[in-house]
Residue frames as a rotation matrix with the C-alpha (Angstrom) as fourth column:
ASN 1
0.576 0.818 0.000 0.00
0.818 -0.576 0.000 0.00
0.000 0.000 -1.000 0.00
GLN 2
-0.627 -0.697 0.349 1.31
0.687 -0.705 -0.175 3.43
0.368 0.130 0.921 -0.95
ILE 3
0.398 0.738 -0.545 0.03
0.909 -0.400 0.122 6.25
-0.128 -0.543 -0.830 1.25
ALA 4
0.411 -0.180 0.894 0.29
0.512 -0.766 -0.390 9.90
0.754 0.618 -0.223 0.18
TYR 5
0.866 0.011 0.501 0.89
-0.313 -0.768 0.558 11.41
0.391 -0.640 -0.662 3.62
LEU 6
0.765 -0.643 -0.035 3.93
0.480 0.532 0.698 9.26
-0.430 -0.551 0.715 4.42
GLY 7
0.509 -0.654 -0.560 7.25
-0.536 -0.750 0.387 11.07
-0.673 0.103 -0.732 4.07
ARG 8
0.900 -0.249 0.359 9.22
0.429 0.656 -0.621 10.23
-0.081 0.712 0.697 0.97
ILE 9
-0.047 -0.997 -0.067 12.79
0.876 -0.073 0.476 10.82
-0.480 -0.036 0.877 -0.11
ALA 10
0.546 0.244 -0.801 13.37
0.056 -0.965 -0.255 14.48
-0.836 0.094 -0.541 -0.85
GLN 11
0.484 -0.450 -0.750 16.22
-0.866 -0.370 -0.336 13.98
-0.126 0.812 -0.569 -3.32
LEU 12
0.667 -0.300 0.682 17.60
0.264 0.951 0.160 10.95
-0.697 0.074 0.713 -5.12
THR 13
0.501 -0.564 -0.656 20.91
-0.806 -0.580 -0.117 11.34
-0.315 0.587 -0.746 -6.96
ASP 14
0.938 -0.346 0.021 23.04
0.320 0.840 -0.437 9.15
0.133 0.417 0.899 -9.19
SER 15
0.777 -0.622 -0.095 26.31
-0.359 -0.562 0.745 9.84
-0.517 -0.545 -0.660 -7.41
VAL 16
-0.430 -0.902 0.029 28.44
-0.508 0.269 0.818 7.46
-0.746 0.337 -0.574 -9.53
ARG 17
0.790 0.609 -0.069 27.86
-0.395 0.420 -0.817 6.11
-0.469 0.673 0.572 -13.03
SER 18
-0.430 -0.897 0.102 29.95
-0.492 0.328 0.806 3.62
-0.757 0.297 -0.583 -14.99
THR 19
-0.635 0.143 -0.759 29.49
-0.724 0.232 0.649 1.27
0.269 0.962 -0.043 -17.93
ASP 20
-0.423 0.451 -0.786 27.80
0.111 0.887 0.449 -1.48
0.899 0.103 -0.425 -15.90
PHE 21
-0.223 0.409 -0.885 26.58
0.969 0.195 -0.155 0.13
0.109 -0.892 -0.439 -12.67
ILE 22
-0.083 0.241 0.967 24.90
-0.039 -0.970 0.238 3.19
0.996 -0.018 0.090 -11.19
THR 23
-0.625 -0.098 -0.774 25.24
0.755 0.173 -0.632 4.18
0.196 -0.980 -0.034 -7.54
VAL 24
0.091 0.734 0.673 22.27
0.196 -0.676 0.710 6.07
0.976 0.067 -0.205 -6.11
THR 25
-0.804 -0.381 -0.456 22.27
0.543 -0.160 -0.824 8.09
0.241 -0.911 0.336 -2.89
TRP 26
0.137 0.856 0.498 19.51
0.179 -0.516 0.838 9.60
0.974 -0.026 -0.224 -0.76
ASP 27
-0.629 -0.260 0.733 19.04
-0.602 -0.433 -0.670 11.14
0.492 -0.863 0.115 2.68
ALA 28
-0.854 0.310 -0.417 17.63
0.477 0.787 -0.391 8.98
0.207 -0.533 -0.820 5.46
VAL 29
-0.231 0.872 0.433 13.94
-0.296 -0.486 0.822 9.47
0.927 0.062 0.370 6.23
THR 30
-0.809 -0.040 0.586 12.91
-0.587 0.008 -0.809 9.66
0.028 -0.999 -0.030 9.89
GLY 31
-0.017 0.838 0.546 10.62
-0.751 0.350 -0.560 6.79
-0.660 -0.420 0.623 10.88
ALA 32
0.314 0.086 -0.946 11.53
-0.855 0.460 -0.242 4.60
0.414 0.884 0.218 7.90
THR 33
0.536 -0.151 0.831 11.91
-0.431 0.798 0.422 0.87
-0.726 -0.584 0.363 8.51
GLY 34
-0.188 -0.643 0.743 13.51
0.523 0.574 0.630 0.31
-0.831 0.507 0.228 5.10
TYR 35
-0.058 0.103 -0.993 13.71
-0.708 -0.705 -0.032 1.31
-0.704 0.701 0.114 1.47
ASN 36
0.339 0.165 0.926 12.60
0.501 0.802 -0.326 -0.52
-0.796 0.574 0.190 -1.66
ILE 37
-0.305 -0.532 -0.790 14.67
-0.498 -0.618 0.609 0.26
-0.812 0.579 -0.076 -4.74
TYR 38
0.542 0.588 0.601 13.12
0.303 0.530 -0.792 -0.32
-0.784 0.611 0.109 -8.17
VAL 39
-0.617 -0.681 -0.393 14.87
-0.239 -0.314 0.919 -0.43
-0.750 0.661 0.031 -11.56
ASN 40
-0.850 0.342 -0.400 12.67
-0.441 -0.050 0.896 0.03
0.286 0.938 0.194 -14.63
GLY 41
0.009 0.991 0.132 9.60
-0.851 -0.062 0.521 -0.75
0.525 -0.117 0.843 -12.52
GLY 42
0.522 0.141 -0.841 10.81
0.111 0.966 0.231 -4.02
0.845 -0.214 0.489 -10.99
LEU 43
0.928 -0.185 0.323 11.90
-0.356 -0.187 0.916 -4.47
-0.109 -0.965 -0.239 -7.39
HIS 44
0.354 -0.893 -0.277 15.70
-0.277 0.183 -0.943 -4.59
0.893 0.411 -0.182 -7.33
THR 45
-0.632 -0.628 -0.453 16.50
0.337 0.304 -0.891 -4.46
0.698 -0.716 0.019 -3.60
ALA 46
0.724 0.683 0.096 14.67
0.144 -0.286 0.947 -4.28
0.674 -0.672 -0.306 -0.27
ALA 47
-0.299 -0.952 0.063 17.20
0.273 -0.149 -0.950 -2.44
0.914 -0.267 0.304 1.91
PRO 48
0.016 0.255 -0.967 17.26
0.997 0.070 0.035 -1.80
0.077 -0.964 -0.253 5.67
ASN 49
0.890 0.446 0.092 16.64
0.434 -0.893 0.122 1.69
0.137 -0.068 -0.988 7.05
THR 50
0.441 -0.812 -0.383 20.39
0.173 -0.342 0.924 2.14
-0.881 -0.473 -0.011 7.60
THR 51
-0.280 -0.515 0.811 21.01
0.874 0.213 0.437 2.11
-0.398 0.830 0.390 3.84
THR 52
0.529 0.438 -0.727 21.24
0.073 -0.877 -0.475 5.45
-0.846 0.198 -0.495 2.03
THR 53
-0.070 -0.561 -0.825 23.53
-0.937 -0.245 0.247 4.43
-0.341 0.790 -0.509 -0.84
LEU 54
0.431 0.220 0.875 23.11
-0.010 0.971 -0.239 1.53
-0.902 0.094 0.420 -3.24
LYS 55
-0.543 -0.626 -0.560 25.29
-0.681 -0.062 0.729 0.33
-0.491 0.777 -0.393 -6.11
ILE 56
0.582 0.773 0.254 23.05
-0.352 0.520 -0.778 -1.17
-0.733 0.363 0.575 -8.80
THR 57
-0.451 -0.890 -0.058 25.19
-0.549 0.226 0.805 -3.60
-0.703 0.395 -0.591 -10.80
GLY 58
-0.509 0.153 0.847 24.80
0.479 0.868 0.131 -5.78
-0.715 0.473 -0.515 -13.86
LEU 59
0.475 0.707 -0.524 23.58
-0.010 -0.591 -0.807 -2.96
-0.880 0.389 -0.273 -16.10
GLU 60
0.394 -0.272 0.878 24.14
0.909 0.257 -0.328 -2.56
-0.136 0.927 0.349 -19.83
SER 61
-0.562 -0.675 -0.478 26.46
0.555 -0.736 0.388 0.21
-0.613 -0.047 0.788 -21.05
ASN 62
-0.987 0.101 -0.127 25.06
-0.158 -0.787 0.596 3.36
-0.040 0.608 0.793 -22.69
THR 63
-0.425 0.883 -0.199 21.52
0.563 0.430 0.706 2.55
0.709 0.188 -0.679 -21.51
TRP 64
-0.500 0.365 0.785 18.91
-0.611 -0.791 -0.021 4.66
0.613 -0.491 0.619 -19.72
TYR 65
-0.556 0.334 -0.761 17.40
0.630 0.767 -0.123 3.32
0.542 -0.548 -0.637 -16.49
THR 66
0.113 0.648 0.753 14.51
-0.430 -0.651 0.625 4.55
0.895 -0.395 0.205 -14.37
ILE 67
-0.581 -0.404 -0.707 15.44
0.480 0.531 -0.698 4.17
0.657 -0.745 -0.115 -10.70
SER 68
0.206 0.742 0.638 12.92
-0.368 -0.545 0.753 4.70
0.907 -0.390 0.161 -7.90
VAL 69
-0.859 -0.368 -0.356 13.15
0.203 0.393 -0.897 4.53
0.470 -0.843 -0.263 -4.14
ARG 70
0.215 0.965 0.147 10.09
-0.163 -0.113 0.980 3.93
0.963 -0.235 0.133 -1.98
VAL 71
-0.659 -0.433 0.615 10.25
-0.630 -0.129 -0.766 4.43
0.411 -0.892 -0.188 1.79
LYS 72
-0.131 0.558 -0.819 8.92
0.270 0.815 0.512 1.56
0.954 -0.154 -0.258 3.90
TYR 73
-0.489 0.087 0.868 7.12
-0.778 -0.493 -0.389 2.16
0.394 -0.866 0.309 7.21
ASP 74
-0.734 0.363 -0.574 5.54
0.516 0.848 -0.125 -0.06
0.441 -0.388 -0.809 9.85
ILE 75
-0.574 0.645 0.504 2.05
-0.704 -0.703 0.098 1.15
0.417 -0.299 0.858 10.69
ASN 76
0.171 0.633 0.755 0.46
-0.936 0.344 -0.077 -0.95
-0.309 -0.694 0.651 13.42
GLY 77
-0.129 -0.346 0.929 2.39
-0.208 0.926 0.316 -4.04
-0.970 -0.153 -0.192 12.30
THR 78
0.637 0.387 0.666 1.58
0.567 0.351 -0.746 -3.58
-0.522 0.853 0.004 8.61
ASP 79
-0.530 -0.840 0.115 4.03
0.662 -0.325 0.675 -2.52
-0.530 0.434 0.729 5.91
ALA 80
0.752 0.657 -0.051 3.11
0.489 -0.607 -0.626 0.77
-0.443 0.446 -0.778 4.26
PHE 81
-0.242 -0.876 0.418 5.03
0.930 -0.086 0.358 2.70
-0.278 0.475 0.835 1.63
SER 82
-0.117 0.081 -0.990 5.53
-0.058 -0.996 -0.074 6.29
-0.991 0.049 0.122 0.54
PHE 83
0.967 0.250 -0.044 5.12
-0.027 -0.071 -0.997 7.42
-0.252 0.966 -0.062 -3.03
ASP 84
0.441 -0.836 0.327 8.24
0.884 0.468 0.003 6.91
-0.156 0.287 0.945 -5.14
THR 85
0.539 -0.467 -0.701 11.09
-0.416 -0.871 0.261 9.34
-0.732 0.151 -0.664 -5.69
THR 86
0.645 -0.134 0.752 12.43
0.590 0.713 -0.380 8.66
-0.485 0.689 0.539 -9.19
ILE 87
0.129 -0.610 -0.782 15.35
-0.577 -0.687 0.441 9.61
-0.806 0.394 -0.441 -11.41
ASN 88
0.987 -0.026 0.157 16.38
0.144 0.557 -0.818 8.63
-0.066 0.830 0.554 -14.93
SER 89
0.337 -0.939 -0.064 20.06
-0.600 -0.267 0.754 7.84
-0.725 -0.216 -0.654 -15.30
GLN 90
0.910 -0.086 -0.406 22.25
-0.330 0.441 -0.834 6.56
0.251 0.893 0.373 -18.11
THR 91
0.610 -0.761 0.221 25.23
0.375 0.522 0.766 4.25
-0.699 -0.384 0.604 -17.83
ASP 92
0.138 -0.667 -0.732 28.44
-0.637 -0.626 0.450 5.31
-0.758 0.404 -0.511 -19.56
């Protein structure tokens, strides 16, 4: 479930790009229990709330990717998610 009022990542950046990977970075969100990272719409990684940088490997060179991060919360024992913060990034 994605809920509009839940805090989401303010800024997502592609801090490092290479021919076969992109590293994305974001600021921690207070109250988050984790982060789900999506590449081209598919879940790539479910990361713990201590993660604010992720190297996405195994990518094709000179290719555009849509990368999204969704903040995960625990609301009364149920997982709930923020809306996505998304960037488009190209490998070298």
